[in-house]
C-alpha positions in Angstrom: 99.5 179.0 21.2 97.8 180.2 24.3 97.2 183.8 23.1 95.8 185.1 26.4 98.6 183.4 28.4 101.2 184.9 26.0 99.7 188.4 26.3 99.6 188.0 30.1 103.3 187.3 30.2 104.0 190.1 27.7 102.1 192.7 29.8 103.5 191.6 33.1 107.1 191.7 31.8 106.6 195.0 30.2 105.1 196.6 33.3 108.1 195.4 35.5 110.9 195.6 32.9 112.2 192.2 33.9 111.4 188.6 32.8 112.2 187.4 36.3 109.9 189.8 38.2 107.3 189.9 35.5 107.0 186.1 35.5 106.7 185.9 39.2 103.9 188.6 39.2 102.0 186.6 36.5 102.5 183.4 38.6 104.5 181.6 36.1 108.2 180.5 35.9 110.7 182.7 34.0 111.2 180.0 31.4 107.5 179.8 30.8 107.2 183.6 30.4 110.2 183.6 28.0 108.7 180.9 25.9 105.3 182.6 25.7 106.8 186.0 24.8 109.0 184.3 22.2 105.9 182.5 20.7 104.1 185.8 20.5 107.0 187.4 18.8 107.2 184.6 16.3 103.5 184.9 15.6 103.8 188.6 15.0 107.0 188.4 13.1 108.5 191.3 15.2 110.4 191.6 18.5 108.5 192.9 21.5 111.5 193.5 23.7 115.1 194.4 23.5 116.7 192.1 26.0 119.7 193.0 28.1 121.3 191.1 30.9 119.3 193.1 33.4 116.2 194.6 31.8 113.6 193.9 29.1 112.9 197.1 27.2 110.0 197.4 24.9 110.7 197.9 21.2 108.7 200.5 19.2 106.6 197.6 18.0 106.2 196.3 21.5 104.9 199.7 22.7 102.3 199.7 19.9 101.1 196.2 20.9 101.0 196.7 24.6 97.7 198.6 25.0 95.8 196.0 22.9 97.5 193.1 24.7 96.5 194.7 28.0 92.9 195.0 26.9 92.9 191.3 25.9 94.2 190.3 29.3 91.6 192.5 31.1 88.8 191.1 29.0 89.9 187.5 29.8 90.0 188.3 33.5 86.5 189.7 33.3 85.3 186.6 31.4 86.8 184.3 34.1 85.3 186.3 36.9 81.8 186.2 35.2 82.2 182.5 34.6 82.9 181.9 38.3 80.0 184.1 39.4 77.7 182.2 37.0 78.7 178.9 38.5 78.0 180.2 42.0 74.6 181.6 41.0 71.9 179.5 42.6 69.7 177.2 40.5 66.2 178.0 41.7 64.5 174.7 41.3 60.7 174.0 41.9 60.2 170.5 43.5 57.2 168.5 44.6 55.9 168.7 48.1 56.2 164.8 48.4 59.9 165.1 48.9 61.0 164.7 52.5 63.1 167.3 54.3 65.9 164.7 54.6 65.6 163.9 50.8 65.8 167.6 49.9 68.7 168.2 52.2 70.6 165.3 50.6 69.8 166.7 47.1 71.2 170.2 48.0 74.3 168.6 49.6 75.0 166.4 46.6 74.5 169.4 44.3 77.2 171.3 46.2 79.6 168.5 45.6 79.1 169.1 41.9 79.6 172.9 42.2 75.9 173.6 42.0 74.0 175.7 44.5 70.3 174.8 44.6 67.6 177.2 45.8 64.5 175.0 46.2 60.9 176.0 45.9 58.4 173.4 47.1 55.1 173.6 45.1 52.1 171.7 43.9 52.1 170.5 40.2 50.1 173.4 38.8 52.2 175.9 40.8 55.4 174.4 39.5 54.2 174.9 35.9 53.2 178.5 36.7 56.6 179.2 38.2 58.5 177.9 35.1 56.2 179.9 32.7 56.7 183.1 34.8 60.5 182.4 34.9 60.4 182.7 38.7 62.6 179.5 38.8 65.3 178.4 36.5 64.0 174.8 36.3 61.1 172.7 37.7 60.3 169.0 38.2 57.0 168.8 36.3 54.3 166.2 36.7 54.0 164.4 33.4 52.5 161.1 32.0 54.6 158.0 32.3 55.7 157.9 28.6 57.1 161.4 29.0 58.8 160.9 32.4 62.5 160.8 33.2 61.7 159.6 36.7 58.7 157.5 37.7 57.2 156.6 41.1 54.7 153.7 41.5 51.4 154.4 43.1 49.1 152.2 45.0 46.6 152.2 47.9 47.6 152.2 51.5 45.5 151.8 54.7 45.9 151.0 58.4 44.9 147.4 58.1 46.7 144.7 56.1 44.3 143.8 53.2 45.6 140.2 53.2 45.9 140.3 49.4 48.7 141.1 47.0 46.6 143.8 45.1 43.7 145.9 46.1 40.9 145.9 43.5 38.6 148.9 43.6 35.5 146.7 43.0 36.0 145.3 46.5 35.1 148.8 47.8 31.7 148.8 46.3 28.9 148.8 48.8 25.2 148.2 48.6 22.5 150.8 49.6 21.7 148.9 52.7 25.4 148.4 53.8 26.0 149.6 57.4 28.5 152.4 58.0 30.1 154.8 55.6 31.6 153.7 52.3 35.4 153.4 52.2 37.0 156.3 50.4 40.2 156.7 48.3 42.1 159.9 49.1 44.1 161.6 46.3 46.8 163.9 47.6 47.5 167.2 45.7 50.6 165.9 43.9 48.4 163.2 42.3 45.5 165.5 41.5 46.6 165.7 37.8 44.7 164.5 34.7 47.0 161.6 33.9 46.4 160.1 37.4 43.1 161.4 38.5 41.2 160.8 35.2 42.0 157.0 34.8 41.2 156.5 38.5 37.9 158.3 38.1 36.9 156.2 35.0 37.8 153.1 37.0 35.6 154.3 39.9 32.7 154.7 37.6 33.3 151.4 35.8 33.3 149.3 38.9 30.3 151.1 40.4 31.8 153.1 43.2 30.0 156.1 44.5 31.4 159.5 43.3 32.1 160.5 46.9 34.4 157.4 47.3 37.1 159.2 45.4 38.2 162.4 47.2 40.8 165.0 46.2 42.4 166.2 49.4 43.6 169.8 50.0 46.8 168.5 51.6 48.6 165.3 52.4 48.3 165.8 56.2 44.5 166.0 56.1 44.2 162.9 53.8 46.6 160.9 55.9 44.7 161.8 59.1 41.5 160.5 57.6 43.1 157.3 56.6 44.7 156.8 60.0 41.4 157.0 61.9 39.1 155.2 59.4 39.2 152.3 57.0 39.8 154.7 54.1 42.7 154.3 51.7 45.4 156.7 50.5 46.7 156.9 47.0 50.5 157.1 47.6 53.9 155.7 46.9 55.5 152.8 48.9 57.9 155.3 50.5 55.0 157.5 51.7 53.1 154.5 53.1 56.2 153.4 55.0 56.6 156.8 56.5 53.0 156.8 57.6 53.2 153.2 58.9 50.5 152.2 56.4 50.1 148.9 54.5 50.7 149.5 50.8 49.4 147.4 47.8 49.3 148.1 44.1 45.9 148.6 42.5 44.6 145.5 40.8 42.7 146.9 37.8 45.2 149.5 36.6 48.8 150.6 37.0 49.3 154.2 38.1 52.5 156.1 38.7 53.8 159.6 39.1 56.0 160.8 36.3 58.5 163.6 36.5 60.5 165.5 33.9 63.0 168.4 34.4 62.1 171.5 32.4 64.0 174.8 32.2 62.6 178.3 32.0 62.6 180.1 28.7 65.3 178.8 26.4 67.4 177.3 29.3 68.9 173.9 29.1 68.2 171.5 32.0 70.7 168.9 30.8 73.6 170.1 33.0 71.5 169.6 36.1 69.9 166.4 34.9 73.3 165.0 33.9 75.0 165.8 37.2 72.1 165.3 39.6 69.8 162.7 37.9 70.6 160.1 40.5 70.2 162.5 43.4 66.8 163.7 42.1 65.7 160.1 41.7 66.6 159.3 45.3 64.8 162.4 46.5 61.6 161.5 44.6 61.9 157.8 45.6 61.8 157.2 41.8 63.0 154.9 39.1 64.8 156.5 36.2 63.7 155.9 32.6 66.8 153.8 32.1 65.8 151.6 35.1 62.4 151.1 33.7 63.7 150.2 30.2 66.2 147.8 31.8 63.4 146.2 33.8 61.3 145.8 30.7 64.1 144.0 28.9 64.6 141.7 31.8 
């Protein structure tokens, strides 16, 4: 039995003294109201109304039950109102700065289609972690190693000139002391200035004999891209970023690098509702493969 629905019919009929009028006020048919009140009476084992051809009059038992039934209906209405308000409450989500404006707009639009309002905060990896710890956002897309990632983005090197090879090996950037001109540099943008990307690349730099200054952490992507566009330097980036900047992208020959992202919720929150509904939209915004895509590719 729908206890709240039955109590709603009971209260509405009692307030109006009529099954016909009371049912209409409760937005249900007279037959539905009658069945619900009858089910309530059967559950209680007592009559709530003395029915006449024109009016429904409360019995003494009905008068005793009415205040409690009214409280139950009011509590149910408050619960429903709070549930609707909670669904409309924006999900403040921290996202990487690598996402394009168009990508973020599509993510917000798709979220609305799922009844979710997103309030985005664009931030660097360390800042996203701080925001989640300080509970200034409800969730954040954190930068994580590949084996912990839900979404992954391949990284390679991009430059103005076509390298004429399928992969770029860092040892080809090594220069002798007497070599003319400055050594070619690799620029790391802020999103990739994290240990699981920066440290392997640094170890490779040292292993192949590049100079320390040939690996540079940029303060922002714009500055790094500008250096690459006017020199023979290379940018560590995704294929999508290279295409946006009209650069020629190739994977790194010696190692495989990639950005990994995982959704984390603040405090004891649960990111699963967002991930379940918007996982595909987040992947498209990041220009990423999902973990399922990666596993499927490995099987193939």
